[in-house]
C-alpha positions as a Markdown table, in Angstrom:
| # | Residue | x | y | z |
|---|---|---|---|---|
| 1 | Unk | 28.7 | -4.6 | -89.4 |
| 2 | Unk | 30.2 | -7.9 | -88.5 |
| 3 | Unk | 32.8 | -9.2 | -91.1 |
| 4 | Unk | 32.8 | -12.9 | -92.0 |
| 5 | Unk | 36.0 | -14.4 | -93.3 |
| 6 | Unk | 36.3 | -17.2 | -95.8 |
| 7 | Unk | 38.9 | -19.9 | -95.4 |
| 8 | Unk | 41.4 | -18.1 | -97.5 |
| 9 | Unk | 41.1 | -15.0 | -95.2 |
| 10 | Unk | 41.2 | -16.8 | -91.8 |
| 11 | Unk | 43.4 | -15.0 | -89.3 |
| 12 | Unk | 45.3 | -16.5 | -86.4 |
| 13 | Unk | 43.9 | -14.5 | -83.6 |
| 14 | Unk | 46.7 | -15.7 | -81.2 |
| 15 | Unk | 49.1 | -13.7 | -83.3 |
| 16 | Unk | 47.1 | -10.5 | -82.5 |
| 17 | Unk | 47.1 | -10.6 | -78.7 |
| 18 | Unk | 46.8 | -7.1 | -77.3 |
| 19 | Unk | 45.7 | -5.7 | -80.7 |
| 20 | Unk | 42.1 | -6.9 | -81.1 |
| 21 | Unk | 40.4 | -7.6 | -77.8 |
| 22 | Unk | 37.7 | -10.3 | -77.6 |
| 23 | Unk | 34.6 | -8.5 | -76.3 |
| 24 | Unk | 31.2 | -10.0 | -75.3 |
| 25 | Unk | 28.3 | -7.9 | -76.7 |
| 26 | Unk | 24.6 | -8.1 | -77.5 |
| 27 | Unk | 23.8 | -7.9 | -81.2 |
| 28 | Unk | 20.4 | -7.1 | -82.6 |
| 29 | Unk | 19.6 | -8.5 | -86.1 |
| 30 | Unk | 16.5 | -9.6 | -87.9 |
| 31 | Unk | 14.3 | -8.8 | -84.9 |
| 32 | Unk | 16.4 | -11.0 | -82.6 |
| 33 | Unk | 19.0 | -10.4 | -79.9 |
| 34 | Unk | 22.1 | -12.6 | -79.8 |
| 35 | Unk | 24.9 | -12.6 | -77.3 |
| 36 | Unk | 28.2 | -13.1 | -79.0 |
| 37 | Unk | 31.8 | -12.2 | -78.9 |
| 38 | Unk | 33.6 | -9.8 | -81.3 |
| 39 | Unk | 37.1 | -8.4 | -81.8 |
| 40 | Unk | 37.7 | -4.7 | -81.6 |
| 41 | Unk | 41.0 | -2.8 | -82.0 |
| 42 | Unk | 42.9 | -2.1 | -78.8 |
| 43 | Unk | 44.0 | 1.4 | -78.0 |
| 44 | Unk | 46.9 | 2.8 | -75.9 |
| 45 | Unk | 48.2 | 6.2 | -75.0 |
| 46 | Unk | 51.9 | 6.1 | -75.8 |
| 47 | Unk | 53.9 | 8.8 | -74.0 |
| 48 | Unk | 57.1 | 9.8 | -75.9 |
| 49 | Unk | 60.1 | 11.2 | -73.9 |
| 50 | Unk | 63.0 | 12.7 | -75.8 |
| 51 | Unk | 66.2 | 13.4 | -73.8 |
| 52 | Unk | 64.2 | 12.9 | -70.6 |
| 53 | Unk | 61.6 | 15.5 | -71.6 |
| 54 | Unk | 58.0 | 14.6 | -72.3 |
| 55 | Unk | 57.3 | 15.4 | -75.9 |
| 56 | Unk | 53.8 | 14.1 | -76.8 |
| 57 | Unk | 51.2 | 11.4 | -76.0 |
| 58 | Unk | 49.9 | 9.5 | -79.0 |
| 59 | Unk | 46.7 | 7.5 | -79.0 |
| 60 | Unk | 47.5 | 4.4 | -81.1 |
| 61 | Unk | 47.1 | 0.7 | -81.9 |
| 62 | Unk | 49.9 | -1.2 | -80.1 |
| 63 | Unk | 51.7 | -2.5 | -83.2 |
| 64 | Unk | 55.0 | -1.4 | -84.7 |
| 65 | Unk | 55.5 | 1.0 | -81.9 |
| 66 | Unk | 59.2 | 1.5 | -82.5 |
| 67 | Unk | 58.3 | 2.4 | -86.1 |
| 68 | Unk | 55.6 | 4.8 | -84.9 |
| 69 | Unk | 58.1 | 6.6 | -82.6 |
| 70 | Unk | 60.8 | 6.9 | -85.2 |
| 71 | Unk | 58.4 | 8.0 | -87.9 |
| 72 | Unk | 56.8 | 10.6 | -85.8 |
| 73 | Unk | 60.2 | 12.1 | -84.8 |
| 74 | Unk | 61.3 | 12.1 | -88.4 |
| 75 | Unk | 58.1 | 13.7 | -89.7 |
| 76 | Unk | 58.5 | 16.5 | -87.1 |
| 77 | Unk | 62.1 | 17.1 | -88.1 |
| 78 | Unk | 63.4 | 16.1 | -84.7 |
| 79 | Unk | 65.6 | 13.4 | -86.3 |
| 80 | Unk | 66.8 | 13.2 | -89.9 |
| 81 | Unk | 67.8 | 9.6 | -89.7 |
| 82 | Unk | 68.8 | 6.7 | -87.3 |
| 83 | Unk | 72.2 | 8.3 | -86.7 |
| 84 | Unk | 70.4 | 11.0 | -84.7 |
| 85 | Unk | 69.2 | 8.4 | -82.2 |
| 86 | Unk | 71.6 | 7.3 | -79.6 |
| 87 | Unk | 69.2 | 4.9 | -77.9 |
| 88 | Unk | 65.5 | 4.1 | -77.8 |
| 89 | Unk | 63.4 | 2.0 | -75.4 |
| 90 | Unk | 59.8 | 1.3 | -76.2 |
| 91 | Unk | 57.8 | -0.4 | -73.4 |
| 92 | Unk | 54.3 | -1.4 | -74.2 |
| 93 | Unk | 53.5 | -2.4 | -70.6 |
| 94 | Unk | 54.5 | 1.1 | -69.3 |
| 95 | Unk | 53.0 | 2.8 | -72.4 |
| 96 | Unk | 56.1 | 4.9 | -73.0 |
| 97 | Unk | 59.0 | 5.4 | -75.3 |
| 98 | Unk | 62.3 | 6.8 | -74.0 |
| 99 | Unk | 64.4 | 8.2 | -76.8 |
| 100 | Unk | 67.9 | 9.7 | -76.3 |
| 101 | Unk | 69.2 | 11.7 | -79.2 |
| 102 | Unk | 72.9 | 11.8 | -80.3 |
| 103 | Unk | 72.7 | 15.6 | -79.5 |
| 104 | Unk | 71.8 | 15.8 | -75.8 |
| 105 | Unk | 71.4 | 19.6 | -76.1 |
| 106 | Unk | 68.7 | 19.4 | -78.8 |
| 107 | Unk | 65.9 | 21.9 | -78.1 |
| 108 | Unk | 62.5 | 20.2 | -78.5 |
| 109 | Unk | 59.6 | 22.1 | -80.2 |
| 110 | Unk | 56.8 | 23.3 | -77.9 |
| 111 | Unk | 54.1 | 24.7 | -80.2 |
| 112 | Unk | 51.7 | 21.9 | -81.1 |
| 113 | Unk | 48.8 | 21.7 | -83.5 |
| 114 | Unk | 46.1 | 19.2 | -82.5 |
| 115 | Unk | 45.1 | 16.9 | -85.4 |
| 116 | Unk | 41.6 | 15.6 | -86.2 |
| 117 | Unk | 40.4 | 12.1 | -86.7 |
| 118 | Unk | 40.6 | 8.7 | -85.0 |
| 119 | Unk | 43.3 | 8.5 | -82.4 |
| 120 | Unk | 43.8 | 12.2 | -82.1 |
| 121 | Unk | 47.4 | 13.5 | -82.2 |
| 122 | Unk | 49.6 | 16.5 | -82.5 |
| 123 | Unk | 52.0 | 17.9 | -85.0 |
| 124 | Unk | 54.8 | 20.5 | -84.5 |
| 125 | Unk | 55.5 | 21.3 | -88.2 |
| 126 | Unk | 52.8 | 23.0 | -90.2 |
| 127 | Unk | 54.8 | 23.8 | -93.4 |
| 128 | Unk | 55.9 | 21.3 | -96.0 |
| 129 | Unk | 58.6 | 21.0 | -98.6 |
| 130 | Unk | 57.9 | 20.8 | -102.3 |
| 131 | Unk | 58.1 | 17.4 | -103.9 |
| 132 | Unk | 60.3 | 17.2 | -107.1 |
| 133 | Unk | 59.6 | 13.9 | -108.9 |
| 134 | Unk | 59.0 | 12.5 | -112.4 |
| 135 | Unk | 56.9 | 9.7 | -111.0 |
| 136 | Unk | 53.7 | 8.9 | -112.9 |
| 137 | Unk | 51.1 | 6.1 | -112.7 |
| 138 | Unk | 47.8 | 5.0 | -114.3 |
| 139 | Unk | 44.3 | 4.8 | -112.9 |
| 140 | Unk | 44.5 | 1.0 | -113.4 |
| 141 | Unk | 47.6 | 0.7 | -111.3 |
| 142 | Unk | 46.1 | 2.9 | -108.6 |
| 143 | Unk | 42.9 | 0.9 | -108.3 |
| 144 | Unk | 44.8 | -2.4 | -108.4 |
| 145 | Unk | 47.0 | -1.2 | -105.5 |
| 146 | Unk | 44.0 | -0.1 | -103.5 |
| 147 | Unk | 42.6 | -3.6 | -103.9 |
| 148 | Unk | 45.9 | -5.1 | -102.8 |
| 149 | Unk | 45.8 | -2.9 | -99.7 |
| 150 | Unk | 42.3 | -4.0 | -98.7 |
| 151 | Unk | 43.5 | -7.7 | -98.9 |
| 152 | Unk | 46.3 | -6.9 | -96.5 |
| 153 | Unk | 44.2 | -5.2 | -93.9 |
| 154 | Unk | 44.4 | -8.0 | -91.3 |
| 155 | Unk | 43.2 | -6.0 | -88.3 |
| 156 | Unk | 40.3 | -4.4 | -90.2 |
| 157 | Unk | 39.1 | -7.8 | -91.5 |
| 158 | Unk | 39.2 | -9.1 | -87.9 |
| 159 | Unk | 37.2 | -6.4 | -86.2 |
| 160 | Unk | 37.1 | -3.2 | -88.2 |
| 161 | Unk | 37.8 | 0.2 | -86.5 |
| 162 | Unk | 41.2 | 0.8 | -88.0 |
| 163 | Unk | 42.8 | 2.7 | -90.9 |
| 164 | Unk | 45.4 | 1.3 | -93.2 |
| 165 | Unk | 48.1 | 2.9 | -95.4 |
| 166 | Unk | 50.7 | 1.5 | -97.7 |
| 167 | Unk | 53.9 | 2.6 | -99.5 |
| 168 | Unk | 54.1 | 1.4 | -103.1 |
| 169 | Unk | 56.5 | 1.5 | -106.1 |
| 170 | Unk | 53.3 | 1.6 | -108.3 |
| 171 | Unk | 53.5 | -2.1 | -108.8 |
| 172 | Unk | 53.7 | -3.7 | -105.4 |
| 173 | Unk | 53.0 | -2.7 | -101.7 |
| 174 | Unk | 56.4 | -2.3 | -100.0 |
| 175 | Unk | 55.2 | -1.5 | -96.4 |
| 176 | Unk | 51.7 | -1.7 | -94.9 |
| 177 | Unk | 50.6 | -0.3 | -91.5 |
| 178 | Unk | 47.3 | -0.3 | -89.6 |
| 179 | Unk | 46.2 | 1.9 | -86.7 |
| 180 | Unk | 43.2 | 3.6 | -85.1 |
| 181 | Unk | 44.8 | 6.9 | -86.2 |
| 182 | Unk | 45.2 | 7.7 | -89.9 |
| 183 | Unk | 48.3 | 9.8 | -89.4 |
| 184 | Unk | 49.8 | 7.1 | -87.2 |
| 185 | Unk | 49.8 | 4.7 | -90.2 |
| 186 | Unk | 52.1 | 7.1 | -92.1 |
| 187 | Unk | 54.5 | 7.5 | -89.2 |
| 188 | Unk | 54.6 | 3.7 | -88.9 |
| 189 | Unk | 55.5 | 3.4 | -92.6 |
| 190 | Unk | 58.2 | 6.1 | -92.3 |
| 191 | Unk | 59.7 | 4.5 | -89.2 |
| 192 | Unk | 59.8 | 1.1 | -90.8 |
| 193 | Unk | 61.4 | 2.5 | -93.9 |
| 194 | Unk | 64.1 | 4.0 | -91.7 |
| 195 | Unk | 64.7 | 0.7 | -90.0 |
| 196 | Unk | 64.7 | -1.3 | -93.2 |
| 197 | Unk | 66.7 | 1.4 | -95.1 |
| 198 | Unk | 64.0 | 1.8 | -97.7 |
| 199 | Unk | 63.7 | 5.0 | -99.5 |
| 200 | Unk | 60.3 | 6.7 | -99.5 |
| 201 | Unk | 61.2 | 9.1 | -102.3 |
| 202 | Unk | 59.4 | 8.7 | -105.6 |
| 203 | Unk | 56.9 | 6.3 | -104.1 |
| 204 | Unk | 53.1 | 6.2 | -104.0 |
| 205 | Unk | 51.1 | 6.4 | -100.7 |
| 206 | Unk | 47.7 | 4.8 | -100.3 |
| 207 | Unk | 45.4 | 5.3 | -97.4 |
| 208 | Unk | 41.9 | 4.1 | -96.5 |
| 209 | Unk | 41.1 | 7.2 | -94.5 |
| 210 | Unk | 40.4 | 10.9 | -95.2 |
| 211 | Unk | 43.5 | 12.9 | -96.3 |
| 212 | Unk | 43.8 | 16.1 | -94.2 |
| 213 | Unk | 46.6 | 18.7 | -94.2 |
| 214 | Unk | 48.8 | 17.0 | -91.7 |
| 215 | Unk | 48.7 | 13.7 | -93.7 |
| 216 | Unk | 49.7 | 15.7 | -96.8 |
| 217 | Unk | 52.6 | 17.3 | -94.9 |
| 218 | Unk | 53.8 | 13.9 | -93.8 |
| 219 | Unk | 53.7 | 12.7 | -97.4 |
| 220 | Unk | 55.7 | 15.8 | -98.5 |
| 221 | Unk | 58.3 | 15.1 | -95.8 |
| 222 | Unk | 58.6 | 11.6 | -97.3 |
| 223 | Unk | 59.0 | 13.1 | -100.8 |
| 224 | Unk | 56.0 | 11.1 | -102.0 |
| 225 | Unk | 54.6 | 12.6 | -105.2 |
| 226 | Unk | 51.3 | 10.7 | -105.4 |
| 227 | Unk | 48.8 | 10.2 | -102.5 |
| 228 | Unk | 45.7 | 8.1 | -102.9 |
| 229 | Unk | 42.7 | 7.6 | -100.6 |
| 230 | Unk | 39.5 | 5.6 | -100.6 |
| 231 | Unk | 37.8 | 8.7 | -99.2 |
| 232 | Unk | 37.8 | 12.5 | -99.6 |
| 233 | Unk | 40.7 | 14.9 | -99.0 |
| 234 | Unk | 40.0 | 18.1 | -97.1 |
| 235 | Unk | 40.1 | 21.5 | -98.8 |
| 236 | Unk | 43.4 | 22.4 | -97.1 |
| 237 | Unk | 45.0 | 19.2 | -98.2 |
| 238 | Unk | 44.0 | 19.9 | -101.8 |
| 239 | Unk | 45.6 | 23.4 | -101.6 |
| 240 | Unk | 48.8 | 22.0 | -100.1 |
| 241 | Unk | 49.0 | 19.3 | -102.7 |
| 242 | Unk | 48.7 | 21.8 | -105.5 |
| 243 | Unk | 51.5 | 24.0 | -103.9 |
| 244 | Unk | 53.8 | 21.1 | -103.1 |
| 245 | Unk | 53.6 | 19.2 | -106.4 |
| 246 | Unk | 51.7 | 16.2 | -105.1 |
| 247 | Unk | 49.0 | 14.4 | -107.1 |
| 248 | Unk | 46.1 | 13.9 | -104.6 |
| 249 | Unk | 43.6 | 11.2 | -105.5 |
| 250 | Unk | 40.4 | 10.5 | -103.7 |
| 251 | Unk | 37.5 | 8.0 | -103.8 |
| 252 | Unk | 39.7 | 5.3 | -105.3 |
| 253 | Unk | 37.4 | 2.4 | -105.2 |
| 254 | Unk | 36.0 | -0.1 | -107.6 |
| 255 | Unk | 36.7 | 1.3 | -111.1 |
| 256 | Unk | 36.6 | 5.0 | -110.2 |
| 257 | Unk | 38.8 | 7.7 | -108.7 |
| 258 | Unk | 38.9 | 11.5 | -108.5 |
| 259 | Unk | 42.1 | 13.5 | -109.1 |
| 260 | Unk | 42.2 | 16.8 | -107.2 |
| 261 | Unk | 45.7 | 18.1 | -108.0 |
| 262 | Unk | 48.5 | 17.5 | -110.5 |
| 263 | Unk | 46.5 | 15.3 | -112.9 |
| 264 | Unk | 49.6 | 15.0 | -115.1 |
| 265 | Unk | 50.9 | 12.4 | -112.8 |
| 266 | Unk | 48.2 | 10.0 | -113.9 |
| 267 | Unk | 48.7 | 8.9 | -117.5 |
| 268 | Unk | 45.7 | 9.0 | -119.7 |
| 269 | Unk | 45.1 | 6.8 | -122.7 |
| 270 | Unk | 43.4 | 8.3 | -125.7 |
| 271 | Unk | 40.2 | 6.3 | -125.1 |
| 272 | Unk | 40.0 | 7.5 | -121.5 |
| 273 | Unk | 39.5 | 11.1 | -122.4 |
| 274 | Unk | 35.9 | 12.2 | -122.9 |
């Protein structure tokens, strides 16, 4: 479905060069064919090398690539902070990232788990750490934040085809990322937080895509106690959320949402209980 923007939502396409390609296509509507041009998300295969060894290739949208690389390495436990990175070179033209660790003898993981969803991907860690937090929120705050995220989805409004995620303090969106891969958006958020020295602990994560187990593990690594999606979580994600102390919220849209785990993290008023 083609998306039309009003004047308040107009986007400077020149700022998105290499991100949303201008494609000529034939569109059928109302029993008529029309030749037109549309924007679609660009895709690249980013190959990550660590200490001169190939680690992984990630299919991604070519934005915030430095954040993506750092966030992925952090999520997989390869780095615990920027001090573990001696140097990093990210070259979009060559589709590669060359990372040198402070420890040149670091032994890279080799066992990968392929992840589902747009963009594909791989994870090396399949166990998460429990989240210890007193953070709570309300359904009203959650639904308001999801509406804020939708307003900041620049690439999606331009051509669709991407997911978005955001880190929030329950009042405002602190970091927003878009990508063809759901899991990539979380890595971009984590990497940007490392670069900006923003803590992810005791924050809330929002995503427009399905929450699967690897998404939940990334949230646990970030020590995020509340994860919210516009769509459904998987059964494995729900089980992990219950074990790891994370409130998992799905179908957050309009005036509705569904809480699958740790409902005590969403405060209820007396008139909200049936």
